[in-house]
C-alpha positions as CSV (number, residue, x, y, z in Angstrom):
1,M,0.0,-0.2,0.1
2,P,1.5,3.7,-0.9
3,A,2.2,5.8,1.8
4,K,0.0,8.6,2.3
5,D,0.6,12.1,1.1
6,H,1.4,14.2,4.0
7,G,1.5,17.4,2.3
8,P,4.4,19.5,1.0
9,Q,6.3,20.0,4.1
10,I,6.9,16.2,4.4
11,K,9.6,15.1,1.6
12,N,9.7,11.5,2.3
13,D,6.3,10.1,3.0
14,E,7.0,6.5,3.4
15,L,9.9,7.2,5.9
16,Y,8.1,9.2,7.9
17,E,5.1,7.0,8.3
18,K,7.6,4.1,9.4
19,L,9.3,6.6,12.0
20,R,5.7,7.3,13.3
21,D,4.8,3.6,13.4
22,A,8.1,3.3,15.7
23,G,6.5,6.0,18.1
24,N,8.7,8.8,17.1
25,S,7.1,12.1,17.3
26,K,5.6,14.1,14.4
27,E,8.4,16.6,14.5
28,K,11.4,14.0,14.9
29,A,9.8,12.0,11.9
30,A,9.6,15.0,9.9
31,R,12.9,16.1,10.4
32,I,14.3,12.5,9.9
33,A,12.3,12.1,7.0
34,N,13.1,15.6,5.1
35,A,16.9,15.1,5.9
36,Q,16.9,11.8,4.4
37,A,15.1,13.1,1.5
38,E,17.4,16.1,1.1
39,G,20.8,13.3,1.2
40,S,22.1,15.1,4.1
41,I,22.2,12.2,6.0
42,D,23.1,9.9,3.5
43,H,26.5,8.0,4.2
44,R,28.0,7.5,1.2
45,G,30.7,9.9,1.9
46,G,32.6,7.3,3.7
47,T,32.4,5.8,7.2
48,L,30.8,7.5,10.0
49,E,34.2,6.8,11.8
50,S,36.2,8.8,9.0
51,R,34.3,11.6,10.1
52,S,35.2,14.3,12.5
53,K,33.2,14.6,15.9
54,G,32.4,18.3,14.4
55,Q,30.7,16.4,11.4
56,L,29.0,14.0,13.5
57,Y,27.8,16.5,16.2
58,D,26.0,18.8,13.3
59,E,24.7,15.7,11.7
60,A,23.3,14.4,15.2
61,K,21.8,17.9,15.4
62,E,20.1,17.7,12.4
63,I,18.4,14.9,13.0
64,G,17.6,15.6,16.4
65,I,19.4,13.7,18.5
66,E,19.2,14.8,22.4
67,G,22.1,14.9,24.7
68,R,24.7,15.1,21.9
69,S,26.6,17.9,23.2
70,R,28.0,15.9,26.2
71,M,29.0,12.6,23.7
72,D,32.2,11.6,22.5
73,K,33.0,10.8,19.1
74,D,32.0,7.1,19.2
75,E,28.6,7.7,21.3
76,L,28.1,10.2,18.4
77,V,28.6,7.2,15.7
78,D,26.4,5.1,17.8
79,A,23.5,7.7,18.2
80,I,23.5,8.2,14.4
81,R,23.6,4.6,13.7
82,D,20.6,3.8,15.7
83,H,18.5,6.3,14.5
């Protein structure tokens, strides 16, 4: 069954619905779905481990990971992967 159209503010309706079904808030699901649709959380540019802590922090901020300012590089990598 095709994903419901959530309007122009949601760029990836299918991912948005999966995230909502998994219990994510509407805001968090929208941020993640839109970031993925823009390609800003696409990891084709290399492994997460090869990125700087600053790059990982920026990505964690964009996808809404809480507590990121207290995380070290390894914790940021794990948090992004778990998202």
